[in-house]
ZAMARGU-4260 file (C-alpha; in steps of 0.2 Angstrom, whole numbers, plus 5000, padded with zeros to 4 digits):
<rodrens>
0) 5341/5672/5475 | 5360/5675/5468 | 5374/5669/5480 | 5390/5681/5481 | 5402/5669/5481
5) 5416/5679/5482 | 5409/5687/5498 | 5407/5669/5505 | 5426/5664/5501 | 5430/5681/5511
10) 5421/5676/5526 | 5431/5658/5524 | 5447/5667/5523 | 5443/5681/5536 | 5434/5670/5550
15) 5435/5650/5547 | 5448/5638/5554 | 5464/5635/5543 | 5456/5617/5540 | 5441/5624/5533
20) 5451/5637/5524 | 5462/5623/5516 | 5446/5612/5512 | 5439/5628/5503 | 5455/5627/5492
25) 5453/5609/5488 | 5433/5607/5485 | 5432/5624/5476 | 5449/5625/5467 | 5454/5608/5466
30) 5469/5611/5474 | 5477/5593/5480 | 5490/5600/5490 | 5477/5610/5500 | 5469/5592/5504
35) 5484/5585/5511 | 5486/5600/5521 | 5468/5599/5529 | 5473/5582/5533 | 5489/5587/5542
40) 5480/5600/5550 | 5470/5587/5559 | 5486/5580/5569 | 5486/5599/5579 | 5470/5591/5587
45) 5476/5574/5590 | 5482/5568/5607 | 5495/5557/5613 | 5481/5542/5614 | 5478/5542/5596
50) 5461/5551/5598 | 5456/5570/5594 | 5451/5584/5605 | 5454/5603/5608 | 5437/5609/5601
55) 5440/5600/5584 | 5421/5598/5585 | 5418/5616/5591 | 5404/5612/5603 | 5414/5603/5614
60) 5430/5612/5619 | 5439/5598/5630 | 5457/5595/5627 | 5455/5577/5630 | 5451/5565/5616
65) 5432/5562/5614 | 5424/5551/5601 | 5413/5566/5595 | 5430/5573/5590 | 5434/5557/5580
70) 5418/5557/5572 | 5422/5576/5566 | 5440/5570/5559 | 5433/5556/5550 | 5421/5566/5543
75) 5433/5576/5534 | 5443/5562/5530 | 5429/5554/5522 | 5424/5570/5511 | 5443/5572/5505
80) 5444/5553/5501 | 5428/5555/5491 | 5432/5569/5481 | 5448/5565/5475 | 5455/5552/5463
85) 5473/5555/5469 | 5478/5539/5476 | 5491/5546/5488 | 5478/5559/5496 | 5466/5543/5500
90) 5482/5534/5507 | 5484/5549/5519 | 5468/5549/5525 | 5466/5531/5528 | 5483/5532/5537
95) 5474/5546/5548 | 5460/5535/5552 | 5470/5520/5554 | 5481/5528/5569 | 5464/5532/5579
100) 5460/5514/5580 | 5469/5508/5595 | 5462/5524/5604 | 5444/5518/5599 | 5448/5501/5606
105) 5453/5507/5622 | 5438/5518/5625 | 5424/5507/5618 | 5413/5496/5628 | 5416/5477/5630
110) 5403/5474/5616 | 5412/5488/5604 | 5401/5502/5605 | 5406/5520/5608 | 5398/5534/5619
115) 5398/5549/5608 | 5405/5561/5623 | 5412/5557/5639 | 5411/5566/5655 | 5426/5574/5656
120) 5418/5586/5641 | 5408/5594/5656 | 5423/5600/5663 | 5426/5613/5647 | 5416/5624/5637
125) 5402/5615/5629 | 5385/5618/5619 | 5370/5616/5630 | 5365/5599/5621 | 5381/5590/5629
130) 5374/5593/5646 | 5385/5582/5660 | 5393/5572/5645 | 5385/5556/5650 | 5380/5545/5637
135) 5377/5527/5634 | 5387/5518/5619 | 5376/5520/5604 | 5373/5520/5584 | 5378/5538/5585
140) 5392/5539/5583 | 5399/5521/5582 | 5391/5516/5566 | 5397/5532/5557 | 5414/5529/5562
145) 5415/5511/5556 | 5406/5515/5540 | 5421/5527/5536 | 5435/5516/5542 | 5428/5503/5531
150) 5426/5515/5515 | 5444/5521/5518 | 5451/5503/5518 | 5455/5501/5537 | 5456/5486/5547
155) 5458/5483/5565 | 5451/5471/5576 | 5440/5484/5585 | 5431/5486/5570 | 5424/5470/5569
160) 5417/5470/5586 | 5410/5488/5584 | 5401/5482/5568 | 5393/5467/5579 | 5387/5481/5591
165) 5379/5490/5577 | 5371/5476/5569 | 5364/5471/5585 | 5359/5489/5589 | 5351/5492/5571
170) 5342/5476/5574 | 5334/5482/5589 | 5316/5490/5585 | 5316/5509/5586 | 5335/5510/5589
175) 5337/5524/5574 | 5325/5535/5583 | 5331/5551/5575 | 5339/5559/5560 | 5356/5562/5568
180) 5357/5543/5571 | 5349/5540/5553 | 5364/5550/5545 | 5376/5540/5555 | 5370/5522/5552
185) 5367/5524/5533 | 5387/5524/5530 | 5387/5508/5540 | 5374/5500/5530 | 5381/5506/5514
190) 5398/5496/5518 | 5393/5481/5527 | 5399/5464/5521 | 5382/5455/5522 | 5373/5464/5509
195) 5356/5454/5511 | 5355/5459/5529 | 5361/5478/5526 | 5349/5479/5510 | 5333/5474/5521
200) 5339/5486/5536 | 5343/5500/5524 | 5325/5499/5515 | 5318/5500/5532 | 5327/5515/5538
205) 5325/5523/5521 | 5306/5521/5523 | 5306/5530/5538 | 5319/5544/5538 | 5307/5557/5532
210) 5297/5555/5548 | 5312/5556/5560 | 5313/5567/5574 | 5326/5582/5569 | 5322/5579/5551
215) 5315/5594/5540 | 5308/5588/5525 | 5304/5606/5520 | 5313/5623/5527 | 5307/5629/5543
220) 5313/5638/5558 | 5315/5624/5571 | 5331/5615/5571 | 5335/5600/5561 | 5344/5589/5546
225) 5337/5593/5529 | 5339/5581/5513 | 5355/5592/5508 | 5363/5584/5524 | 5358/5567/5518
230) 5362/5570/5500 | 5376/5582/5496 | 5376/5581/5478 | 5363/5574/5465 | 5375/5560/5462
235) 5371/5555/5480 | 5363/5537/5481 | 5353/5545/5496 | 5346/5557/5484 | 5331/5546/5478
240) 5326/5546/5496 | 5318/5563/5495 | 5305/5572/5482 | 5310/5585/5468 | 5299/5598/5478
245) 5310/5595/5495 | 5326/5596/5487 | 5322/5611/5477 | 5313/5619/5493 | 5329/5617/5503
250) 5341/5624/5488 | 5332/5639/5487 | 5332/5641/5508 | 5351/5637/5508 | 5353/5650/5494
255) 5342/5664/5502 | 5352/5661/5519 | 5368/5670/5516 | 5372/5683/5528 | 5377/5702/5524
260) 5394/5696/5530 | 5396/5683/5516 | 5393/5668/5528 | 5379/5656/5533 | 5370/5658/5550
265) 5369/5644/5563 | 5352/5636/5570 | 5360/5631/5588 | 5371/5641/5601 | 5389/5635/5602
270) 5399/5638/5617 | 5408/5655/5613 | 5411/5666/5599 | 5428/5656/5592 | 5416/5641/5591
275) 5401/5652/5583 | 5416/5656/5569 | 5423/5639/5567 | 5404/5633/5565 | 5402/5648/5552
280) 5415/5643/5544 | 5411/5624/5540 | 5393/5628/5537 | 5398/5640/5524 | 5410/5629/5515
285) 5397/5617/5516 | 5383/5629/5509 | 5395/5632/5493 | 5399/5615/5490 | 5380/5608/5491
290) 5375/5624/5479 | 5388/5620/5467 | 5384/5602/5467 | 5365/5606/5462 | 5370/5618/5449
295) 5365/5633/5458 | 5381/5641/5457 | 5395/5641/5445 | 5409/5628/5446
</rodrens>
């Protein structure tokens, strides 16, 4: 299956948010100024309390700060920092994460955990899966946020409390019960200072990933995370978790998924047309990045 790269890029320019447009320039063209612009663009979603809101995660359009939006912001900061050798860009990413720490401290539970959203999310358009916004503090998103902060070199007292929360949760049997939680926990384990403990916990989790709910070992119509969500390039340390057959099948499926308008489709229902386009822009950029990393499209 041949991917129409120019059609995909036209789709992003026509429909995606400015952040994804600038990230496309960075990832696909190597434009470092675009990376700095994408980081700066996150500030449009930041609130006075230091958190993020305003639909940065397009399935939750609440203007007030939500840990879910911090998760989205940190994901962008992480992908930019990992994709550059420019220390000034990495510093910008770290600074943007550091400013968020007081907010996370203020909204975490006494033992440091974060709920993925708060009930205030229910007062605004949202995808159905966010329901009434009542969620207990959990590994999703706490472990991912802590892992990325540590990767960026951020230090803050809250990170110590949150790390203790995550270790206790990970040590609880069956605490990592689905693929979304697993993809949050792995960055935490990969950055934890107690390497012996982290290695044991990681071995246990890695042995179970393909059996977790919401994981798709082979392509199919149902919603789920694929090996390509865990290992976005063949250089990823998580690539070894998945068979060549599974990776190849998902790459074939991803390449075949391009729509007539140049973009890639979604496997769920966002809350409105703008959210659909925002997500499709992000998903299309992700498809191009993954297919290029695995050599399916030209660099």
